[in-house]
Every structure is written in structure tokens, then in C-alpha cells.
C-alpha positions, -999 to +999 in steps of 0.1 A: +000+000+000+013+035-007+024+057+021-001+081+035-007+110+010+024+106-012+015+092-045-023+092-044-026+128-032-001+140-059-020+121-086-053+135-074-041+171-076-021+169-108-039+178-140-016+154-159-019+116-155+018+109-159+048+125-142+066+129-176+039+153-187+046+177-158+061+210-169+092+221-149+108+254-144+146+249-151+156+277-128+139+261-098+145+224-106+171+209-082+198+187-095+202+204-130+236+216-140+241+251-154+247+235-189+214+215-186+195+247-176+210+266-205+202+238-229+166+237-217+162+274-221+177+273-256+153+245-266+123+263-252+133+296-270+137+277-303+103+260-299+087+293-290+101+310-321+089+281-343+054+283-328+053+320-332+063+316-369+036+290-374+010+313-358+020+342-380+017+320-411-016+307-400-029+342-393-017+354-427-034+324-444-067+330-426-065+368-434-057+360-471-087+337-474-110+362-456-098+390-479-103+368-509-138+359-500-146+396-493-131+407-526-148+380-546-181+390-530-177+426-540-166+416-575-196+393-580-221+418-567-207+445-590-211+421-619-248+415-613-269+434-637-303+421-627-312+454-610-303+473-642-325+449-662-354+454-637-350+492-640-351+490-678-383+468-677-399+492-652-391+522-675-405+503-705-437+495-686-440+532-676-435+543-712-462+518-723-486+531-696-480+567-707-486+557-744-518+540-734-530+569-713-522+593-742-540+571-767-570+567-744-572+604-737-573+615-774 
């Protein structure tokens, strides 16, 4: 049986199920040499810069897709001539109505 409160209490409080998933702070971790701490900081810095680069590329990609959809929408709406056609039909109907009114009045 485990000792009182050692393993079970730690496992109950930890959000990670395994000890290898635990994040450590290299400055506070006992037993690390200065070279190991320096190496861990360099690796974290490299990973952080890679992640930042990926995030920038993802943001640019999403922005480009959004701008493309927006531009295509404006382009397609400007190409639609159905309102012009409706206006021409309405004008022709008004002219026919005027012609009928004039012929009926004379």
C-alpha cells in the first residue's frame, strides 16, 4: 500500500496523469547543472520561435482567405446586372402606360 498521502494525493491534484507530462521550471528544478539549464532554455526559446512563426503563417493564411472571400463577394455583386434589367423593364412599362394613357385620352 502506498504511504499516507504521497502518490495518491499528488496524482489526485495533478492535472496530468503521468509524471513525464509535468512542466518544470529549469531555474527552480534541483539537480540540474548550469549547462542543462542553459540547454533547456535554448530548446524552449527555439520551440517558442517556431510556434510564433507558425502562428504568423496561420494568421496570414486566414487573413488572405478572408480578404479573398470579401473581394470576390464585392466583385460578384458588382457584376450582377439584374437590378439594371429590372429598372429597364420598369421604365419600358412606364412608357407603355404613358402611351396607353395618351391614346385613351385622345
